[in-house]
C-alpha positions in Angstrom: -0.1 -0.1 0.0 1.3 3.6 -1.0 2.1 5.4 2.4 -0.5 7.9 3.3 0.3 11.5 2.0 0.5 15.1 3.9 -2.9 16.9 3.2 -2.4 19.4 0.3 0.7 17.7 -0.9 1.0 17.1 -4.8 4.5 14.9 -5.3 3.4 11.1 -3.4 5.3 10.0 -0.1 8.5 7.8 -1.4 7.0 4.5 -2.1 9.3 1.1 -3.6 6.9 1.0 -6.4 7.5 4.6 -7.6 10.2 7.3 -9.0 11.0 10.6 -9.5 12.9 11.6 -13.5 15.5 14.2 -13.2 17.0 14.9 -16.2 20.7 17.5 -16.1 21.1 15.5 -12.8 25.4 16.0 -13.1 25.4 18.9 -11.4 24.5 21.8 -10.5 20.7 21.8 -9.0 20.2 18.8 -11.2 22.2 16.9 -8.4 21.2 18.8 -5.2 17.5 17.4 -6.2 18.6 14.3 -7.1 20.6 14.1 -3.2 18.2 15.5 -1.2 14.8 13.1 -3.5 17.0 10.4 -1.8 17.2 12.0 1.6 13.5 12.3 1.6 13.2 8.4 0.2 12.1 9.1 -3.2 13.8 6.4 -5.7 15.3 8.6 -8.7 15.9 8.2 -11.8 19.0 10.2 -13.3 19.0 12.0 -16.5 22.7 13.1 -18.2 24.8 12.7 -20.9 27.9 12.0 -18.3 27.4 9.0 -17.2 30.3 8.1 -15.4 29.4 11.1 -13.6 25.5 9.9 -13.1 26.9 6.3 -12.1 28.7 7.5 -9.3 26.7 9.6 -7.9 23.7 6.7 -7.7 26.0 4.5 -6.2 26.8 7.3 -3.4 22.8 7.7 -3.3 21.7 4.1 -2.9 24.4 3.6 -0.2 23.5 6.5 2.0 19.7 6.4 1.7 19.1 3.0 0.5 17.0 4.6 -2.3 16.7 2.3 -6.0 18.7 4.9 -8.6 18.8 4.7 -12.0 20.7 6.1 -14.7 20.5 6.8 -18.6 22.6 9.0 -20.3 20.0 10.2 -22.5 20.8 13.2 -24.8 16.9 15.0 -24.3 17.4 17.6 -26.9 17.3 14.6 -29.1 14.0 13.6 -30.7 15.2 9.4 -30.6 16.9 9.6 -27.4 14.1 11.5 -25.7 11.7 8.8 -27.2 13.5 5.8 -25.9 13.7 7.4 -22.6 10.3 7.6 -22.0 9.7 4.4 -23.3 11.7 2.2 -21.4 10.4 4.5 -18.4 6.5 3.4 -19.1 7.7 0.1 -19.0 9.5 0.1 -15.9 8.9 -1.5 -12.9 7.9 1.8 -11.3 4.9 4.6 -11.6 7.2 8.1 -13.1 5.5 10.3 -10.6 7.6 13.3 -9.9 9.0 14.4 -13.1 11.7 17.2 -13.4 12.9 19.3 -16.2 16.1 20.3 -14.8 18.7 20.1 -18.3 19.5 23.6 -20.6 21.9 25.2 -20.7 22.7 29.2 -22.1 24.6 30.4 -24.7 25.8 34.2 -24.7 27.0 36.8 -26.8 25.2 38.7 -29.4 22.0 36.4 -31.1 24.3 37.1 -34.5 28.0 36.1 -33.6 26.8 32.7 -32.5 26.3 29.8 -33.6 23.0 28.8 -35.1 23.4 25.2 -34.5 23.9 25.8 -30.9 21.3 28.7 -30.5 18.9 25.7 -31.9 20.3 22.5 -30.1 19.4 25.1 -26.8 15.9 25.5 -28.0 15.3 21.4 -28.0 16.9 21.2 -24.7 15.6 24.4 -23.3 12.4 24.0 -24.4 11.3 21.0 -27.0 12.3 18.6 -24.0 10.8 20.1 -21.1 7.2 20.1 -23.6 7.8 16.7 -24.2 8.0 15.3 -20.7 5.6 17.0 -19.1 3.3 16.0 -21.8 4.4 12.2 -21.7 4.1 11.5 -18.2 0.6 14.0 -17.5 -1.6 11.3 -18.4 -0.6 8.6 -16.2 -0.2 10.9 -13.3 -4.0 12.3 -13.6 -5.3 8.5 -14.1 -3.2 7.9 -10.4 -5.2 11.1 -9.4 -1.3 12.6 -8.2 2.1 13.8 -9.5 4.1 16.8 -10.0 6.1 18.3 -13.1 9.0 20.7 -11.7 10.2 22.6 -14.9 14.0 24.6 -13.9 12.8 28.1 -15.7 14.5 31.1 -14.4 14.5 35.3 -13.4 15.5 35.8 -17.1 12.2 34.2 -17.5 11.0 37.7 -16.7 12.4 39.9 -19.7 14.3 39.8 -23.1 17.7 39.4 -21.8 19.9 41.1 -24.7 23.4 39.0 -25.2 21.5 35.8 -23.9 18.3 36.2 -26.7 17.3 33.2 -26.6 17.6 31.2 -23.6 15.8 34.0 -22.0 13.4 32.9 -24.3 13.6 30.0 -23.6 13.1 30.7 -20.6 9.6 32.0 -20.8 8.5 29.5 -22.4 9.1 27.8 -19.4 7.4 29.6 -17.5 4.7 30.5 -19.1 3.9 27.0 -20.8 4.1 25.7 -16.6 1.8 28.0 -15.1 -0.7 27.5 -17.6 0.2 23.1 -17.0 -0.5 24.0 -13.5 -3.4 25.9 -14.3 -5.2 23.0 -16.5 -4.5 20.5 -13.9 -7.1 22.1 -11.6 -9.0 19.0 -9.1 -6.6 16.6 -11.1 -4.2 16.3 -8.0 -1.5 16.7 -10.3 0.5 20.2 -10.4 3.1 21.8 -12.4 5.7 24.4 -10.7 8.1 26.3 -12.5 11.3 27.1 -10.7 13.3 30.4 -11.2 16.2 31.0 -10.1 18.4 33.1 -10.7 22.5 34.0 -9.9 23.7 29.9 -8.7 26.8 28.9 -8.1 26.8 25.8 -10.1 28.7 25.3 -13.9 26.1 27.7 -16.1 28.3 30.0 -16.2 31.0 28.4 -16.9 28.7 26.4 -20.1 27.3 29.7 -20.8 30.8 31.2 -21.5 29.8 34.0 -19.1 32.9 33.0 -16.8 33.5 37.2 -15.7 30.3 37.6 -14.1 31.1 34.9 -11.4 32.9 38.1 -9.9 29.4 39.9 -8.9 29.4 40.1 -5.2 28.2 36.8 -3.3 25.1 38.6 -2.0 23.3 38.0 -6.0 24.1 34.5 -5.3 22.6 31.2 -4.0 23.3 28.0 -3.5 22.5 24.8 -5.4 21.3 23.3 -2.7 19.3 26.2 -0.8 17.5 26.7 -4.7 16.7 22.4 -4.8 15.2 22.8 -0.9 13.3 25.1 -2.2 12.4 23.7 -5.5 11.1 20.5 -4.1 9.1 22.7 -0.9 7.1 23.8 -4.7 6.9 20.5 -5.6 5.2 18.6 -2.2 2.8 21.3 -2.1 1.9 21.4 -5.9 3.1 25.8 -5.9 2.6 27.2 -8.9 5.6 29.4 -9.0 8.7 28.9 -6.9 11.0 32.2 -6.5 13.8 31.6 -4.1 15.6 34.4 -2.7 14.8 37.9 -2.3 16.6 39.4 -4.4 15.4 36.9 -7.6 11.6 38.0 -6.3 12.8 41.7 -7.0 14.5 40.7 -9.5 11.4 39.0 -11.1 9.0 42.0 -10.1 11.5 44.7 -11.9 12.0 42.2 -15.1 8.4 42.3 -15.3 7.1 46.3 -14.7 9.9 48.1 -15.6 9.2 49.4 -19.4 10.8 47.6 -22.1 11.8 51.5 -23.2 14.4 51.6 -20.1 14.5 47.5 -19.4 16.6 47.0 -22.7 19.3 49.4 -22.4 20.0 48.9 -19.1 20.1 44.7 -19.6 22.4 45.2 -22.9 25.1 47.5 -21.0 24.9 45.5 -17.7 24.8 42.4 -19.8 27.6 43.3 -22.1 30.0 43.1 -20.3 30.6 39.6 -18.9 
């Protein structure tokens, strides 16, 4: 029998017959989501390109927390590999009761100067994978009457970003999509939460070629552990949106409310210094 659920929860209590999928699990926020979900007793399916890193993590989590951890090195931006991942999970012995769509990356520079294929790949990972993996598991969650989707957006979702044009646009999609799906799911027992972190100490800036921004004062940064903790609390509560940190809430409100004629030149000046 599944464990009794707490009132108001969306992500169900851990159960031997269920699991939570985490993409982009080999580092940063994804790694912390995996660690903290395992601490809570959830079985996991970890997905990332770095299989060796995933295997190392999986072994540590099994030993420390006694949970089942499967790994898959599917490239979620590749439709064929994504389809294979979904088929494997549907045929597996455990029901997927949680999906953390964390995989994503950014480029940095003027749009016209960036490799077009890298930009298209960014859309495939940040948008297509989130859309497809959400749609793949929501119907069975509804049938069970419980489940939670966590889609990782960003404070970049709240305004256009010169020098990160594609990234901000993809995260705006994730935010709008997740909030609408959350509302569509009202009354089903299933939730869709958009997580909107700001600057977080991960490999993100290195991958994006934004190392200069690492010099920004610590006041503006959060740890991946803190972001993941807030995200899991949001999943458990079935919240629509999670904006971790006071600074990020202020940033999001400014992005929403500032006139574009004022905002965009400021963002260009700030973002163009990296």
